C-alpha positions as CSV (number, residue, x, y, z in Angstrom):
1,M,0.0,0.0,0.0
2,L,1.1,3.6,-0.4
3,S,2.4,5.1,2.8
4,L,0.7,8.1,4.3
5,S,4.0,10.1,4.2
6,L,4.3,9.4,0.4
7,F,0.7,10.4,-0.1
8,K,1.2,13.7,1.6
9,K,4.4,14.4,-0.4
10,L,2.6,13.7,-3.7
11,L,-0.7,15.3,-2.9
12,P,0.1,18.8,-4.2
13,F,1.1,17.4,-7.6
14,G,-2.3,15.6,-7.8
15,L,-4.2,18.7,-6.8
16,A,-2.4,20.7,-9.5
17,L,-3.2,18.2,-12.3
18,G,-6.5,16.8,-11.2
19,L,-7.6,13.3,-10.4
20,L,-5.7,10.7,-12.4
21,L,-6.3,7.0,-13.0
22,I,-3.3,5.2,-11.6
23,V,-2.3,1.6,-11.7
24,V,-1.1,0.8,-8.2
25,H,0.7,-2.3,-6.9
26,T,1.4,-2.9,-3.2
27,I,5.1,-2.9,-2.3
28,A,6.6,-5.2,0.3
29,A,7.4,-3.5,3.6
30,G,11.0,-4.8,3.6
31,P,13.3,-7.6,2.3
32,E,12.1,-11.1,3.0
33,P,14.4,-14.0,4.2
34,L,16.5,-15.6,1.6
35,V,14.5,-18.8,1.1
36,S,13.6,-20.5,-2.2
37,A,10.3,-19.6,-3.9
38,S,9.5,-16.9,-1.3
39,I,9.2,-13.7,-3.4
40,R,5.5,-13.0,-3.3
41,Q,4.2,-9.4,-3.5
42,A,0.6,-8.3,-3.7
43,G,-0.5,-8.7,-7.3
44,W,1.7,-11.7,-8.2
45,E,0.1,-15.1,-8.2
46,D,1.6,-18.6,-8.9
47,I,0.0,-20.1,-12.0
48,K,2.3,-23.1,-12.2
49,V,5.1,-24.4,-9.9
50,W,7.7,-27.0,-10.6
51,D,9.8,-28.4,-7.7
52,F,11.0,-31.4,-9.7
53,D,10.5,-33.6,-6.6
54,N,8.1,-35.9,-8.6
55,A,8.1,-37.7,-11.9
56,T,5.6,-35.4,-13.6
57,D,7.0,-31.9,-13.3
58,I,9.7,-32.4,-16.0
59,Q,7.2,-33.8,-18.4
60,D,5.7,-30.3,-18.9
61,W,9.0,-29.2,-20.5
62,A,10.1,-29.9,-24.1
63,R,13.8,-31.0,-24.0
64,R,16.3,-31.4,-26.7
65,D,20.0,-31.4,-27.5
66,K,20.7,-29.3,-30.6
67,S,24.4,-30.2,-30.8
68,S,25.5,-32.5,-33.6
69,A,29.0,-32.9,-32.1
70,D,27.9,-35.0,-29.1
71,G,25.2,-36.9,-31.0
72,G,22.3,-35.0,-29.5
73,E,21.8,-37.5,-26.7
74,Y,22.0,-35.3,-23.6
75,Q,18.9,-33.7,-22.2
76,W,17.8,-32.0,-19.1
77,A,16.3,-34.4,-16.5
78,V,15.5,-34.7,-12.9
79,D,18.4,-35.5,-10.6
80,A,18.7,-36.1,-6.8
81,Y,21.0,-33.2,-6.3
82,T,20.0,-29.8,-4.8
83,Y,21.3,-27.3,-2.3
84,T,17.8,-25.9,-1.5
85,S,14.6,-27.4,-0.1
86,G,13.3,-30.6,-1.5
87,A,15.2,-33.6,-2.8
88,Q,15.7,-33.0,-6.5
89,S,16.4,-30.5,-9.2
90,V,17.0,-30.7,-13.0
91,W,20.5,-31.2,-14.5
92,M,21.3,-30.5,-18.1
93,V,22.6,-34.1,-18.8
94,G,20.4,-35.9,-16.2
95,N,18.9,-38.3,-18.8
96,V,22.3,-39.9,-19.3
97,L,24.4,-39.3,-16.2
98,T,23.8,-39.0,-12.5
99,A,25.1,-35.8,-10.8
100,T,27.5,-36.5,-8.0
101,E,30.4,-34.5,-6.6
102,H,32.8,-36.1,-9.1
103,V,30.7,-36.1,-12.3
104,T,31.4,-33.5,-14.9
105,Y,29.6,-32.7,-18.1
106,P,30.8,-33.6,-21.6
107,N,32.1,-31.3,-24.3
108,S,30.1,-29.8,-27.2
109,L,26.7,-29.6,-25.5
110,D,23.8,-27.5,-26.6
111,T,20.9,-28.8,-24.5
112,W,17.5,-27.0,-24.1
113,M,14.5,-27.1,-21.7
114,V,11.5,-25.1,-23.0
115,Y,8.0,-24.5,-21.5
116,S,5.3,-22.9,-23.6
117,F,1.9,-21.4,-22.6
118,T,-0.6,-18.8,-23.6
119,V,-1.1,-15.6,-21.7
120,P,-4.8,-14.9,-21.5
121,V,-6.5,-11.6,-22.3
122,S,-7.6,-11.3,-18.7
123,N,-4.0,-11.1,-17.6
124,E,-3.4,-7.3,-18.0
125,W,-0.5,-6.7,-15.7
126,G,2.3,-8.9,-16.9
127,T,3.9,-12.4,-16.6
128,R,7.2,-13.6,-15.1
129,V,9.1,-16.7,-14.1
130,V,11.0,-17.0,-10.8
131,F,13.6,-19.8,-10.4
132,D,16.7,-20.9,-8.5
133,W,19.9,-21.8,-10.4
134,W,23.4,-23.2,-9.6
135,L,26.4,-23.3,-12.0
136,D,29.9,-24.7,-12.1
137,A,31.2,-24.2,-15.6
138,A,34.5,-23.8,-17.3
139,P,35.3,-20.5,-19.0
140,G,33.5,-20.4,-22.4
141,D,30.7,-22.8,-21.2
142,T,27.4,-21.0,-20.4
143,L,24.0,-21.2,-18.9
144,S,21.4,-18.9,-20.5
145,W,17.7,-18.2,-20.0
146,L,15.7,-17.0,-23.0
147,T,12.2,-15.9,-24.0
148,S,10.2,-16.1,-27.2
149,T,6.7,-15.4,-28.5
150,D,6.8,-17.9,-31.4
151,G,9.0,-20.8,-30.1
152,S,11.5,-20.3,-33.0
153,N,13.1,-16.9,-32.4
154,F,14.5,-16.7,-28.8
155,T,15.9,-13.6,-27.1
156,T,18.6,-14.2,-24.6
157,V,17.8,-12.5,-21.2
158,Q,21.0,-13.4,-19.4
159,T,24.0,-15.6,-19.9
160,E,26.3,-16.8,-17.0
161,S,29.5,-18.8,-16.9
162,E,31.8,-20.2,-14.1
163,Q,30.0,-19.1,-10.9
164,L,31.9,-21.8,-8.9
165,G,28.8,-23.5,-7.4
166,T,26.7,-20.9,-5.6
167,W,22.9,-21.3,-5.5
168,H,21.2,-18.1,-6.8
169,I,17.8,-17.8,-5.3
170,A,14.6,-16.4,-6.9
171,E,16.0,-15.1,-10.2
172,M,13.2,-13.1,-11.9
173,V,12.6,-13.1,-15.7
174,P,9.8,-10.9,-17.1
175,L,8.0,-12.9,-19.8
176,S,5.4,-10.4,-21.1
177,P,4.6,-6.8,-20.5
178,P,1.3,-5.5,-19.1
179,G,-1.4,-5.8,-21.7
180,Y,0.1,-8.6,-23.7
181,S,-1.8,-11.8,-24.5
182,G,-0.8,-14.7,-26.7
183,D,1.9,-17.4,-26.9
184,C,4.9,-17.2,-24.6
185,Y,8.0,-19.4,-24.1
186,I,10.7,-19.6,-21.4
187,A,13.8,-21.7,-22.1
188,F,16.9,-22.7,-20.2
189,R,20.0,-23.5,-22.4
190,F,23.4,-25.0,-21.5
191,Q,26.3,-24.9,-24.0
192,S,29.8,-26.3,-23.6
193,D,32.6,-25.9,-26.1
194,G,35.2,-28.5,-27.1
195,D,38.2,-27.3,-25.2
196,G,38.3,-30.2,-22.8
197,L,37.6,-28.1,-19.7
198,S,34.6,-29.0,-17.7
199,G,32.8,-28.7,-14.4
200,R,29.6,-30.0,-12.7
201,G,27.3,-28.0,-15.0
202,A,24.0,-26.3,-14.3
203,F,21.0,-27.1,-12.1
204,I,17.6,-25.4,-12.2
205,D,15.1,-25.8,-9.3
206,H,11.8,-24.3,-7.9
207,V,10.5,-22.7,-11.1
208,Q,7.4,-20.5,-10.6
209,L,5.2,-19.1,-13.5
210,Q,3.4,-16.1,-12.1
211,Y,0.7,-13.6,-13.3
212,N,0.4,-10.1,-11.9
213,R,-3.3,-9.5,-11.1
214,G,-3.0,-5.9,-9.9
215,Y,-5.9,-3.6,-9.0
216,L,-7.2,-0.1,-9.8
217,A,-7.5,2.9,-7.5
218,Y,-8.4,6.5,-8.1
219,L,-5.9,8.7,-6.2
220,P,-5.2,12.4,-6.4
221,L,-1.4,11.9,-7.2
222,I,1.1,11.5,-9.9
223,F,4.3,9.5,-9.8
224,K,7.4,11.5,-10.6
225,R,9.3,8.3,-11.5
226,W,8.0,5.3,-13.5
227,P,8.3,2.4,-13.2
228,P,9.2,2.6,-9.5
229,I,12.2,0.3,-9.6
230,P,14.7,0.8,-6.7
231,Y,17.1,3.7,-6.8
232,A,20.9,3.1,-6.9
233,P,22.2,1.9,-3.5
234,H,25.4,3.4,-2.1
235,L,28.2,0.8,-1.9
236,Y,30.6,1.6,1.0
237,E,34.3,1.4,0.7
238,I,35.7,-2.1,1.4
239,H,37.9,-2.2,4.5
240,K,40.3,-5.2,4.6
241,Q,44.0,-6.0,5.1
242,P,46.0,-6.6,1.9
243,L,46.5,-10.3,2.7
244,D,42.8,-11.0,3.6
245,N,40.9,-13.1,1.1
246,A,37.6,-12.8,3.0
247,Y,35.8,-9.5,3.6
248,T,32.3,-8.0,3.9
249,L,30.5,-5.7,1.5
250,T,27.9,-3.3,2.8
251,W,25.6,-0.8,1.2
252,S,22.7,1.6,2.0
253,I,19.5,2.5,0.2
254,A,17.1,5.5,0.1
255,A,14.7,5.6,3.0
256,S,11.7,5.3,0.6
257,D,13.1,2.3,-1.2
258,T,11.9,-1.3,-0.4
259,P,13.9,-3.7,-2.6
260,V,13.0,-7.4,-2.1
261,T,16.5,-8.7,-2.9
262,Y,19.8,-7.4,-4.0
263,T,22.1,-8.5,-6.8
264,L,25.8,-8.1,-6.2
265,Q,28.2,-8.3,-9.2
266,E,31.9,-9.2,-8.9
267,S,34.3,-8.8,-11.8
268,T,38.1,-8.6,-12.5
269,S,37.3,-5.9,-15.1
270,P,36.2,-2.4,-14.2
271,D,33.5,-2.5,-16.9
272,F,32.1,-5.8,-15.6
273,S,32.5,-7.4,-19.0
274,G,33.1,-10.7,-17.2
275,R,31.2,-11.1,-13.9
276,T,29.9,-13.3,-11.2
277,S,26.5,-12.5,-9.6
278,Y,25.4,-13.1,-6.0
279,T,22.0,-12.6,-4.4
280,S,21.4,-11.2,-0.9
281,P,18.2,-10.5,1.0
282,I,20.0,-7.8,3.2
283,T,22.3,-4.9,2.6
284,A,25.5,-6.9,3.2
285,Y,27.3,-9.8,1.6
286,Q,30.3,-11.9,3.0
287,V,33.0,-12.7,0.4
288,T,35.3,-15.6,1.2
289,G,38.1,-17.6,-0.4
290,K,39.1,-15.2,-3.0
291,D,42.2,-15.9,-5.1
292,L,45.0,-13.4,-5.6
293,G,43.8,-10.5,-7.7
294,L,41.9,-7.2,-8.0
295,Y,38.1,-7.5,-7.8
296,Y,35.4,-4.9,-8.6
297,Y,31.9,-4.8,-7.1
298,R,28.6,-3.1,-7.7
299,V,25.0,-3.8,-6.4
300,Q,21.4,-3.2,-7.4
301,G,18.1,-3.6,-5.7
302,N,15.2,-5.7,-7.2
303,N,11.5,-5.3,-6.6
304,V,8.3,-6.4,-8.4
305,W,9.0,-3.9,-11.2
306,G,12.4,-5.4,-12.0
307,P,16.0,-4.6,-11.3
308,G,17.0,-1.1,-10.1
309,E,19.8,1.2,-10.9
310,W,23.4,0.1,-10.3
311,S,25.4,1.5,-7.3
312,N,28.8,3.1,-7.4
313,T,31.8,0.7,-7.9
314,Q,34.2,-0.3,-5.2
315,S,37.3,-2.6,-5.4
316,A,39.3,-5.0,-3.3
317,T,42.8,-6.4,-3.8
318,V,43.9,-9.8,-2.6
319,L,47.6,-10.3,-2.5
320,S,48.1,-13.8,-1.1
321,W,47.2,-17.0,-2.8
322,H,47.2,-20.3,-0.8
323,D,46.3,-23.5,-2.5
324,D,46.1,-26.6,-0.3
325,F,44.7,-28.6,-3.3
326,N,41.4,-29.3,-1.7
327,N,39.4,-28.0,-4.6
328,P,40.0,-28.8,-8.3
329,I,38.4,-25.4,-9.2
330,T,41.9,-23.8,-8.6
331,G,42.7,-24.9,-12.1
332,W,46.2,-26.6,-12.1
333,T,46.7,-28.1,-15.5
334,V,49.5,-28.4,-18.1
335,R,50.5,-25.1,-19.8
336,R,53.7,-26.2,-21.7
337,T,55.4,-29.5,-22.5
338,S,58.1,-30.7,-24.8
339,S,56.1,-33.9,-25.3
340,P,54.2,-34.1,-28.7
341,Y,51.1,-35.1,-26.8
342,L,49.5,-32.9,-24.1
343,H,47.5,-35.7,-22.6
344,L,50.7,-37.4,-21.4
345,A,51.1,-34.6,-18.9
346,T,48.5,-35.0,-16.1
347,A,47.4,-33.2,-12.9
348,F,45.0,-34.9,-10.5
349,Y,43.5,-33.6,-7.2
350,R,43.4,-36.5,-4.7
351,D,42.8,-36.5,-0.9
352,G,43.9,-32.9,-0.4
353,K,47.0,-33.3,-2.6
354,L,48.0,-32.5,-6.2
355,Q,49.6,-35.3,-8.2
356,T,51.5,-34.3,-11.4
357,G,52.9,-36.7,-13.9
358,L,54.4,-37.1,-17.3
359,N,54.1,-40.5,-19.1
360,D,57.0,-39.9,-21.5
361,R,60.8,-40.0,-21.7
362,F,63.3,-37.1,-22.0
363,D,60.6,-34.5,-21.8
364,F,59.3,-31.8,-19.4
365,A,56.0,-30.2,-18.4
366,I,54.9,-27.0,-16.6
367,F,51.6,-26.9,-14.7
368,S,50.0,-23.6,-13.6
369,P,46.7,-22.1,-12.6
370,M,47.6,-19.0,-14.6
371,I,47.0,-16.7,-11.6
372,E,49.3,-13.6,-11.4
373,A,51.8,-13.2,-8.6
374,P,51.8,-9.9,-6.7
375,P,54.5,-7.3,-7.5
376,P,57.9,-8.0,-5.9
377,P,58.9,-8.6,-3.2
378,Y,57.0,-11.9,-2.7
379,R,57.7,-15.5,-2.0
380,I,56.6,-18.9,-3.4
381,V,56.6,-22.0,-1.3
382,L,56.1,-25.6,-2.5
383,R,56.0,-28.8,-0.5
384,T,56.6,-32.0,-2.6
385,R,57.6,-35.6,-2.5
386,I,58.5,-38.0,-5.3
387,I,56.0,-40.9,-5.9
388,H,57.6,-42.7,-8.9
389,L,61.2,-43.3,-8.1
390,G,63.4,-43.3,-11.2
391,N,66.8,-42.1,-12.1
392,E,67.3,-38.4,-12.9
393,L,63.6,-37.5,-12.6
394,S,63.1,-33.9,-11.5
395,Y,60.5,-31.4,-10.3
396,G,60.6,-27.8,-9.1
397,I,59.2,-24.3,-9.3
398,V,59.0,-22.0,-12.3
399,F,58.3,-18.2,-11.9
400,G,58.7,-15.0,-13.9
401,G,56.7,-16.6,-16.7
402,N,54.8,-14.8,-19.4
403,G,51.2,-15.2,-20.5
404,G,50.3,-15.9,-24.1
405,T,47.5,-16.4,-26.6
406,V,48.8,-19.9,-27.4
407,C,48.4,-21.9,-24.2
408,P,48.8,-24.8,-23.6
409,V,51.9,-25.3,-25.7
410,D,53.3,-28.7,-26.9
411,R,56.3,-29.7,-29.0
412,S,54.6,-28.7,-32.3
413,T,54.1,-25.1,-31.1
414,A,57.2,-24.8,-28.9
415,G,58.7,-22.1,-31.0
416,N,55.6,-19.9,-31.2
417,S,56.4,-16.4,-29.9
418,A,52.8,-16.1,-28.6
419,G,53.1,-19.2,-26.4
420,C,52.8,-19.0,-22.6
421,F,55.9,-19.7,-20.5
422,K,58.2,-19.0,-23.5
423,H,60.6,-17.6,-20.8
424,Y,60.9,-18.0,-17.1
425,Y,63.2,-19.0,-14.2
426,R,63.4,-22.6,-13.3
427,L,64.4,-24.3,-9.9
428,N,65.0,-27.9,-10.8
429,A,65.3,-30.5,-8.0
430,I,66.8,-33.7,-9.5
431,W,66.4,-37.1,-7.9
432,G,68.8,-40.0,-8.4
433,G,68.6,-41.8,-5.0
434,D,69.5,-38.4,-3.4
435,Y,68.8,-34.9,-4.4
436,K,70.7,-32.3,-6.3
437,C,69.4,-29.0,-7.7
438,Q,70.1,-26.3,-10.2
439,V,68.6,-22.9,-11.3
440,E,68.3,-21.7,-14.9
441,R,66.8,-18.8,-16.7
442,I,65.0,-20.1,-19.7
443,D,64.9,-17.5,-22.6
444,H,63.4,-19.6,-25.4
445,H,62.6,-23.2,-26.5
446,D,64.0,-25.4,-29.2
447,P,61.4,-25.2,-32.0
448,E,61.9,-28.8,-33.0
449,K,62.3,-30.7,-29.7
450,G,60.7,-28.1,-27.3
451,G,63.5,-28.1,-24.8
452,G,64.4,-25.0,-22.8
453,R,67.4,-22.9,-23.8
454,G,68.9,-20.2,-21.6
455,V,71.4,-19.3,-18.9
456,S,72.6,-21.3,-15.9
457,L,72.3,-19.2,-12.8
458,M,73.2,-21.9,-10.2
459,G,75.1,-24.9,-11.3
460,T,74.2,-28.4,-10.1
461,R,74.5,-28.6,-6.3
462,D,74.4,-31.7,-4.0
463,V,71.8,-31.1,-1.4
464,R,71.5,-34.6,0.1
465,D,72.4,-33.3,3.5
466,K,69.5,-30.7,3.4
467,T,66.8,-32.9,1.9
468,S,64.8,-36.1,2.6
469,S,65.5,-38.6,-0.2
470,E,62.0,-40.1,-0.3
471,G,60.0,-37.9,2.0
472,W,58.6,-34.4,1.9
473,N,60.8,-31.3,1.0
474,L,59.9,-27.6,1.3
475,W,61.3,-25.5,-1.6
476,E,61.1,-21.7,-1.5
477,I,61.8,-18.8,-3.8
478,R,61.9,-15.2,-2.5
479,V,61.6,-12.7,-5.3
480,Y,62.9,-9.1,-5.0
481,E,63.2,-6.2,-7.4
482,D,66.9,-6.9,-7.9
483,G,66.9,-10.7,-8.0
484,F,65.8,-13.7,-6.0
485,A,66.9,-16.2,-3.4
486,V,66.6,-20.0,-3.3
487,Y,65.9,-22.1,-0.2
488,V,65.3,-25.8,0.7
489,N,63.8,-26.8,4.0
490,G,64.6,-23.4,5.4
491,T,68.3,-23.4,4.3
492,L,69.5,-20.7,1.9
493,L,71.1,-22.2,-1.2
494,K,71.9,-19.1,-3.2
495,R,71.1,-15.4,-3.8
496,I,70.9,-14.6,-7.5
497,N,71.1,-11.0,-8.8
498,D,69.3,-11.6,-12.1
499,A,66.1,-9.5,-12.6
500,T,65.4,-10.2,-16.3
501,Y,61.9,-11.7,-15.8
502,I,61.2,-10.6,-12.2
503,H,58.1,-8.6,-13.2
504,E,56.6,-11.4,-15.4
505,P,53.7,-12.6,-13.2
506,Y,53.1,-16.3,-13.9
507,Y,54.4,-19.3,-11.9
508,G,53.9,-23.0,-11.8
509,I,55.2,-26.5,-11.0
510,F,57.9,-28.1,-13.3
511,L,58.7,-31.7,-13.8
512,S,60.9,-33.7,-16.2
513,T,61.7,-37.3,-17.1
514,Y,64.9,-38.9,-18.2
515,E,65.7,-42.4,-19.5
516,Y,62.8,-44.1,-17.7
517,N,59.3,-43.6,-19.0
518,G,57.1,-41.8,-16.5
519,A,57.4,-39.5,-13.5
520,T,54.9,-38.8,-10.7
521,F,55.1,-36.3,-7.9
522,E,52.8,-35.4,-5.1
523,H,52.4,-31.8,-3.8
524,E,50.9,-30.8,-0.4
525,F,50.6,-27.1,-1.0
526,F,51.6,-24.1,-3.1
527,Y,51.7,-20.7,-1.4
528,V,52.3,-17.2,-2.9
529,D,52.7,-14.4,-0.3
530,P,53.9,-10.8,-0.5
531,L,57.0,-9.9,1.5
532,P,57.5,-6.7,3.4
533,T,57.8,-3.9,0.8
534,A,61.2,-2.9,2.1
535,A,62.7,-6.3,1.5
536,T,65.6,-6.6,-1.0
537,L,68.1,-9.1,-2.2
538,S,70.8,-8.6,0.4
539,E,74.4,-9.8,-0.1
540,P,74.1,-10.9,-3.7
541,D,76.0,-14.0,-4.5
542,D,77.5,-14.1,-8.0
543,G,78.6,-17.7,-7.6
544,T,81.9,-19.3,-8.5
545,P,83.7,-18.6,-11.8
546,G,82.1,-20.4,-14.7
547,E,78.8,-20.9,-12.8
548,T,76.8,-18.0,-14.1
549,N,76.3,-16.3,-17.4
550,Q,76.7,-19.4,-19.3
551,Y,74.4,-19.7,-22.4
552,L,73.8,-23.4,-22.5
553,P,71.4,-25.8,-24.2
554,L,69.6,-26.7,-21.0
555,P,67.6,-30.0,-20.7
């Protein structure tokens, strides 16, 4: 209902213009709790509800896979997997697979779920669909919702990717404006490309088809703003410590505004060209577990008339990145190998560890999440043990690597100047019963065999007295503006005053094989942390004669 104070404010305008016929909808007094299928304002009425907790709900929807690449056999179907109330939701490949924590979707999907109905002439105030959705998709794989009036030509309302497994509650999609009558279609579509990257996919639940009944009233007033969507909230400055990867966002709204929910957008681009959306019933949202990077935020209110205006933008910077390998979402995969076959280089998340392997001889592989390091000074720490014991197998840390439009790189593209990790520093721990190690600066790769070529910065050193032959070892690189230092199990091995690639941001895990086919290593954690800003490479060690500045064909 209209408040008395608003009535008094608008009364003079009404007296000046005369009595006007106004369409009035009651506005909720305040935000409701964040529970599924709870957004009900005066005027909106459920016409059809699908909870997918029975065998008949899914039969109302036309389902088809329009992809020819995967044979067209995958369709949306009910699956016993939901994070909200009830026991089931619909999954985009549920007719073939069963959704569990470990099942991922195939490549080259284009699977649709469509519902059609006729809006009656008696429905003068509009139609909408409200639903819950969940998404875990690789970059380039998308969930979309679309509308149509003829069932052939669909208009995309919104497209989402990635999301990392958060339930979005009570998403609202307008289907028809006030006064429309005739055919109407709502569609959910999931598409995956053929790049081999995957996730758990998309789930839809608690779908409500609603009509707005509305009512008429003659009031001596005129609205100065139509439609009465929420005004732009004010998003407050984000207060956090540089190393914090969890923080709270808060905002305020105009006293006269009564949004039902809020949509918060997060992006690594200031123009929000790529974004993740979150829903909150209150004027706050807790962000947790953010990877290293710079994040931008904005928020808008939503009411019965639709989404409101966007707030101002605020940003937050996360400088630390700690990966304990508990979640495959962190994205460790092969980025460069001298092998002719990418699939021979493997990375698996198992029991809170990352296992990397290369099923080939005389080759190497680099694995990376392609997350940027902070500016120097910073440190990288890796704890690793060898699983497959073989002569002259090795692993280590790479850093100071470049990005590239060609990534991953195998032997056939090793000489491509646009490849990622075409140059970098390499700490190489070599096992042959005991450990020795070396440090090189890789400047380019052999275009025929793919091997690294560059400068030896620390010749081969015996570290058997500082390492565990078959147990865990802690390797550390401290990166400064004027060079870097190498440690094993807390012992300084060498300070190196080479800064050629210090400001290149990418890092990763290296491994190589020798005469025996296959190498497997297990990693417990990989940490990247900033060091105090005043830290520098003290007492630079140029090494012994003949040890540095040698341009060698490195393995």
